[in-house]
C-alpha positions as CSV (number, residue, x, y, z in Angstrom):
1,M,116.7,79.5,155.7
2,P,117.3,83.0,157.0
3,I,119.6,85.3,155.0
4,G,122.6,86.7,156.9
5,R,124.8,85.6,159.8
6,D,124.6,82.4,161.8
7,L,123.2,82.5,165.3
8,P,126.5,82.7,167.3
9,D,127.5,85.8,165.2
10,L,124.3,87.8,165.9
11,P,124.8,91.1,167.7
12,P,123.0,91.6,171.1
13,L,120.2,94.1,171.6
14,A,120.7,97.1,173.8
15,R,118.1,97.9,176.5
16,E,116.6,100.7,174.4
17,E,116.3,98.4,171.4
18,L,114.4,95.9,173.5
19,L,111.8,98.6,174.2
20,R,111.7,100.0,170.7
21,Y,111.1,96.6,169.1
22,S,108.9,95.2,171.9
23,R,106.0,94.5,169.5
24,H,108.3,92.4,167.4
25,L,109.6,90.6,170.4
26,L,106.0,89.6,171.3
27,V,105.6,87.8,168.0
28,P,106.7,84.2,168.6
29,D,108.2,83.8,165.1
30,V,110.3,86.9,165.5
31,G,111.3,87.2,169.2
32,V,114.7,88.2,170.4
33,E,116.6,86.0,167.9
34,G,114.6,87.3,165.0
35,Q,115.3,90.9,166.0
36,R,119.0,90.1,166.3
37,R,118.9,88.7,162.8
38,L,117.3,92.0,161.6
39,K,120.0,94.0,163.4
40,A,122.8,91.8,161.8
41,A,121.3,92.2,158.3
42,R,122.9,94.3,155.6
43,V,120.4,95.4,152.9
44,L,121.3,97.4,149.7
45,L,118.5,99.6,148.4
46,I,118.8,100.6,144.7
47,G,117.0,103.9,144.4
48,A,115.7,106.3,147.1
49,G,112.6,107.2,145.1
50,G,109.0,106.0,144.9
51,L,109.7,102.4,145.8
52,G,112.7,103.1,147.9
53,S,110.8,105.4,150.2
54,P,108.5,102.9,151.8
55,V,111.1,100.2,151.7
56,G,113.7,102.4,153.5
57,L,111.2,103.6,156.1
58,Y,109.8,100.2,157.0
59,L,113.2,98.4,157.0
60,A,114.7,101.2,159.2
61,A,111.7,101.0,161.5
62,A,112.0,97.2,161.7
63,G,115.6,97.5,162.9
64,V,117.5,96.2,159.8
65,G,121.1,97.1,161.1
66,T,122.7,98.4,157.9
67,L,120.9,100.0,155.0
68,G,122.9,101.0,151.9
69,L,121.3,103.6,149.6
70,V,122.3,103.9,145.9
71,D,121.0,107.0,144.1
72,F,122.7,109.8,142.2
73,D,119.7,112.1,141.8
74,A,118.6,115.2,143.7
75,V,115.1,115.9,145.1
76,D,112.8,117.6,142.7
77,V,109.3,119.0,143.4
78,T,107.8,116.4,141.0
79,N,109.1,113.6,143.3
80,L,107.1,114.6,146.3
81,Q,103.8,113.2,145.0
82,R,105.1,109.7,145.8
83,Q,108.6,109.8,147.2
84,V,107.7,110.2,150.9
85,L,111.2,109.9,152.2
86,H,111.7,113.5,151.1
87,G,110.1,116.8,151.9
88,T,109.7,120.3,150.5
89,R,112.7,121.5,152.5
90,D,114.9,118.9,150.7
91,L,114.4,120.3,147.2
92,G,117.7,120.3,145.4
93,R,119.4,118.1,148.0
94,P,120.9,114.7,147.0
95,K,118.3,112.0,147.6
96,V,120.8,109.9,149.6
97,E,121.5,112.7,152.0
98,S,117.8,113.5,152.5
99,A,117.0,109.8,152.9
100,R,119.8,109.1,155.3
101,A,118.7,112.0,157.5
102,R,115.1,110.9,157.6
103,L,115.9,107.2,158.3
104,Q,118.4,108.0,161.0
105,D,115.8,110.2,162.6
106,L,113.3,107.4,162.4
107,N,115.7,104.9,164.0
108,P,119.2,106.0,165.2
109,H,120.1,102.4,165.8
110,V,120.3,101.8,162.1
111,E,123.4,102.5,160.1
112,V,122.5,104.2,156.8
113,V,125.3,104.1,154.2
114,A,124.9,106.6,151.4
115,H,126.3,105.7,148.0
116,E,125.8,108.8,145.9
117,T,126.5,107.3,142.6
118,R,124.9,105.9,139.5
119,L,124.9,102.1,139.5
120,T,127.2,100.9,136.6
121,A,128.9,97.8,135.4
122,A,132.1,99.1,137.0
123,N,130.7,99.4,140.5
124,A,127.7,97.1,140.8
125,L,129.5,93.9,141.8
126,D,131.4,95.7,144.5
127,L,128.3,97.4,145.9
128,V,126.1,94.3,145.8
129,G,128.9,92.1,147.3
130,R,129.0,94.3,150.5
131,Y,125.4,93.4,151.4
132,D,123.4,90.3,152.2
133,L,120.3,91.2,150.2
134,V,119.4,93.7,147.5
135,V,116.1,95.5,147.0
136,D,115.5,96.8,143.5
137,G,113.7,100.2,143.4
138,A,115.0,101.1,140.0
139,D,112.7,102.9,137.5
140,N,114.4,101.9,134.2
141,F,115.2,98.7,132.4
142,A,118.9,99.3,132.1
143,T,119.4,99.4,135.9
144,R,117.0,96.4,136.5
145,Y,119.1,94.2,134.2
146,L,122.3,95.4,135.8
147,V,121.0,94.7,139.3
148,N,119.8,91.3,138.3
149,D,123.1,90.3,136.7
150,A,125.2,91.6,139.6
151,C,123.0,89.7,142.1
152,V,123.4,86.5,140.1
153,L,127.1,86.8,139.8
154,A,127.5,87.8,143.4
155,G,125.1,85.1,144.7
156,R,122.7,87.6,146.2
157,T,118.9,87.4,146.4
158,E,117.0,90.4,144.9
159,V,113.6,91.7,146.0
160,H,112.1,93.3,142.9
161,A,109.1,95.5,142.1
162,S,107.9,97.9,139.4
163,V,105.0,100.2,138.9
164,H,103.2,101.9,136.1
165,R,100.1,104.2,136.3
166,F,97.7,102.0,138.3
167,E,99.5,98.6,138.1
168,G,102.5,97.0,139.8
169,Q,104.3,93.7,140.2
170,A,106.6,92.2,142.8
171,T,108.7,89.1,143.1
172,V,111.9,87.7,144.5
173,F,114.7,86.9,142.1
174,G,118.0,85.0,142.5
175,A,116.9,82.9,145.5
176,P,118.3,79.3,145.5
177,G,116.2,77.3,143.0
178,G,114.3,80.3,141.8
179,P,114.3,82.3,138.6
180,C,116.1,85.6,137.9
181,Y,114.9,88.7,136.1
182,R,116.2,87.5,132.8
183,C,114.1,84.3,133.1
184,L,111.1,86.6,133.0
185,H,112.5,89.2,130.5
186,P,115.3,87.7,128.5
187,E,116.0,91.0,126.6
188,P,115.1,94.6,127.2
189,P,112.0,95.8,125.3
190,P,112.5,98.0,122.2
191,P,113.2,101.6,123.1
192,G,110.0,103.7,123.5
193,L,107.7,100.7,123.7
194,V,107.2,100.9,127.5
195,P,107.0,104.4,128.9
196,S,108.8,105.3,132.1
197,C,107.0,106.8,135.1
198,A,108.2,110.2,133.8
199,E,106.6,109.6,130.5
200,G,103.5,107.5,131.5
201,G,102.9,108.6,135.1
202,V,102.1,106.7,138.2
203,L,99.4,107.0,140.9
204,G,101.4,108.3,143.9
205,V,100.2,105.7,146.4
206,L,101.0,102.8,144.2
207,P,104.8,102.8,144.9
208,G,103.9,102.9,148.6
209,L,101.9,99.7,148.2
210,L,104.5,97.9,146.2
211,G,107.4,99.2,148.3
212,T,105.7,97.9,151.4
213,I,105.3,94.5,149.8
214,Q,109.1,94.6,149.0
215,A,109.8,95.5,152.6
216,T,107.7,92.6,153.8
217,E,109.4,90.2,151.6
218,T,112.8,91.5,152.7
219,V,112.0,91.0,156.4
220,K,110.6,87.5,155.7
221,L,113.9,86.5,153.9
222,I,116.0,87.9,156.7
223,L,114.0,85.9,159.3
224,G,113.5,82.8,157.2
225,L,109.7,83.0,157.7
226,G,106.7,82.3,155.6
227,E,106.5,81.8,151.9
228,P,108.5,84.4,150.0
229,L,107.6,85.4,146.4
230,V,110.2,83.0,145.0
231,G,108.9,81.6,141.7
232,R,105.7,83.7,141.9
233,L,105.0,87.1,140.4
234,L,102.5,89.1,142.3
235,L,100.4,91.3,140.0
236,V,98.6,94.3,141.5
237,D,95.7,96.2,139.9
238,A,95.0,99.2,142.1
239,L,91.9,100.4,140.2
240,G,90.2,97.0,140.6
241,M,92.1,96.4,143.9
242,R,92.9,92.9,142.7
243,F,95.9,90.8,143.6
244,R,96.9,87.7,141.7
245,T,100.0,85.6,141.3
246,V,101.4,83.8,138.4
247,K,104.1,81.1,138.5
248,L,107.6,81.8,137.4
249,R,110.1,79.0,136.6
250,P,113.8,79.2,136.1
251,D,114.7,79.2,132.4
252,P,117.5,76.6,131.8
253,R,118.5,78.7,128.7
254,C,118.8,81.9,130.8
255,P,122.4,83.3,130.2
256,A,122.5,84.6,133.8
257,C,121.2,81.8,136.1
258,G,120.7,79.0,133.5
259,T,123.7,78.4,131.2
260,R,125.8,80.8,133.2
261,T,127.3,82.2,130.0
262,L,126.9,85.7,131.4
263,R,130.2,86.3,133.3
264,A,130.6,90.0,133.2
265,L,128.4,93.1,133.6
266,T,127.4,95.4,130.8
267,D,125.9,98.8,130.9
268,L,122.7,98.6,128.9
269,E,121.9,102.3,129.1
270,P,122.7,103.0,125.4
271,L,120.7,100.0,124.3
272,C,117.7,100.9,126.3
273,A,117.9,104.6,125.5
274,A,117.8,104.6,121.7
275,P,117.9,102.2,118.8
276,A,121.5,102.0,117.4
277,E,120.3,101.9,113.8
278,E,118.3,105.2,114.1
279,A,120.0,108.4,113.4
280,P,119.3,111.4,115.6
281,V,116.4,113.6,114.4
282,P,116.8,117.3,113.7
283,E,116.3,119.4,116.8
284,I,115.7,123.0,117.8
285,L,116.8,124.3,121.2
286,P,114.2,126.0,123.5
287,V,116.1,129.3,123.4
288,E,116.1,129.3,119.6
289,L,112.5,128.4,119.4
290,A,111.6,131.2,121.9
291,A,113.5,133.8,119.9
292,R,111.8,132.8,116.6
293,L,108.4,132.8,118.3
294,R,109.0,136.4,119.6
295,R,110.0,137.4,116.0
296,G,106.7,136.0,114.8
297,E,108.3,133.6,112.3
298,A,106.1,131.3,110.3
299,L,106.2,127.9,112.0
300,D,103.7,125.4,113.5
301,L,103.9,123.9,117.0
302,L,102.7,120.3,117.5
303,D,102.2,118.8,120.9
304,V,102.3,114.9,120.7
305,R,101.6,114.3,124.4
306,E,98.3,113.0,125.8
307,A,95.3,115.3,126.6
308,H,95.8,115.1,130.3
309,E,99.4,116.3,129.9
310,W,98.2,119.1,127.7
311,E,95.9,120.3,130.4
312,I,98.8,120.6,132.9
313,G,100.8,123.0,130.7
314,R,101.6,123.7,127.1
315,I,103.5,126.2,124.8
316,E,101.2,128.9,123.6
317,G,100.0,128.5,120.0
318,A,100.6,124.8,119.9
319,R,98.2,122.2,118.5
320,L,97.5,119.0,120.4
321,Q,97.8,115.7,118.5
322,P,98.8,112.7,120.6
323,L,101.4,110.5,119.0
324,S,99.1,107.5,119.1
325,G,96.9,109.1,116.5
326,L,99.4,111.0,114.5
327,S,99.4,108.8,111.4
328,D,95.7,109.3,111.0
329,A,96.0,113.1,111.3
330,L,98.7,113.8,108.7
331,G,96.1,115.2,106.3
332,A,95.4,118.1,108.6
333,L,99.0,119.3,108.7
334,A,100.8,121.4,106.2
335,P,103.9,119.7,104.9
336,E,105.3,122.9,103.4
337,R,105.5,124.7,106.7
338,E,108.2,124.3,109.3
339,L,106.8,122.1,112.1
340,V,108.3,122.0,115.7
341,V,107.2,118.9,117.5
342,Y,107.4,118.6,121.3
343,C,106.5,116.1,124.1
344,R,107.5,115.9,127.7
345,S,111.2,115.1,127.4
346,G,111.9,114.6,123.7
347,V,111.4,110.8,123.3
348,R,108.0,110.8,121.8
349,S,108.7,113.9,119.7
350,A,111.7,112.2,118.1
351,R,109.5,109.3,117.1
352,A,106.9,111.7,115.7
353,V,109.5,113.6,113.7
354,R,110.7,110.3,112.1
355,L,107.2,109.4,111.2
356,L,106.5,112.9,109.8
357,R,109.7,113.0,107.7
358,E,108.9,109.6,106.3
359,A,105.5,111.0,105.3
360,G,107.1,113.9,103.4
361,F,107.3,116.6,106.2
362,R,110.9,117.5,105.5
363,R,110.8,120.6,107.7
364,A,109.7,118.8,110.9
365,V,112.0,119.1,113.9
366,S,111.9,118.0,117.6
367,L,112.2,120.4,120.5
368,A,115.3,119.3,122.4
369,G,114.5,118.2,125.9
370,G,110.8,118.7,125.4
371,I,108.5,120.8,127.6
372,L,110.7,120.0,130.6
373,R,113.6,121.8,129.2
374,W,111.3,124.6,127.9
375,A,110.0,125.1,131.4
376,E,113.5,125.1,132.9
377,E,115.1,127.5,130.4
378,I,112.2,129.6,129.0
379,D,109.1,129.5,131.2
380,P,109.9,128.5,134.9
381,S,106.2,129.2,135.8
382,M,105.0,126.3,133.7
383,P,104.1,123.1,135.7
384,R,106.4,120.2,134.9
385,D,104.2,117.3,135.7
């Protein structure tokens, strides 16, 4: 059954729209009625980044009448490898503004509503409730759980996708009789177990592929056509160019869509960001480290990123030792010397410092903010990705 308004409530198509969407109108399963359904639809897009870019572009081109964009970030040069909604001239601009301008240029018949805000437990239900359908383009677990729970509580279907390096997955959550995100992942993974795109990287074309699949599923749901990915998880291996699906079933024990014991939203950001039982590790600020290096003080620099990250940019005088092999390399380090450990953003270096201190390296500290903050505050010429 199509998502959205009933037939008598569908808006008419203007003459220019009949011409613009003529290739849709020639498809028997779409036709004028289907195009009117697209025009009547209200779709909320969470994230105007890698996944949100192709979703937004294709839904706007298809004539989805109202597109809501939720994002609080600004366009950064590291986004442009995959976030094709934005261009070089948009650097520093809020993503929702850049995206709205691009989408309205693509199709002025579409209303683009910019929600320049972080999705939180305080606003998620209100935002989700204003739209017929939600497309999840989030890049972190905290937001994915929040989107899922808000959709279940508001009775909205969610088109989901995620990407990592060369792999991706897509499915439809929250449809009648189908599972939700918590049926697949009851609890968030331990912090640090699964790297984000910022930590682990992603092939730039992969979000384009998965986002296009999300846009396709969204159009099918609006039109009530075909066999949506309800109860099926599509797995994409871009290196092998293999697509396969696995069955997903609703979990009767799921607190969101099963037992319905989940009745309120909770921000999971603190839970997903760091283990509550772990105390913060000792840190050194980039400006302090730079000053000490200039003075020639006796300290060692340890880079715990991967070799391909090391090749992009590094702090002069550092030694490379990826975190994955750190335990086996402790014998080559001097525990009596002060050791400054850094990674990309400070997550892996904090884990490394905990390991080192447990092994007797009492003078090990983490570089606050990692090489990203170093590049921002000390060496702007250093590549950041």
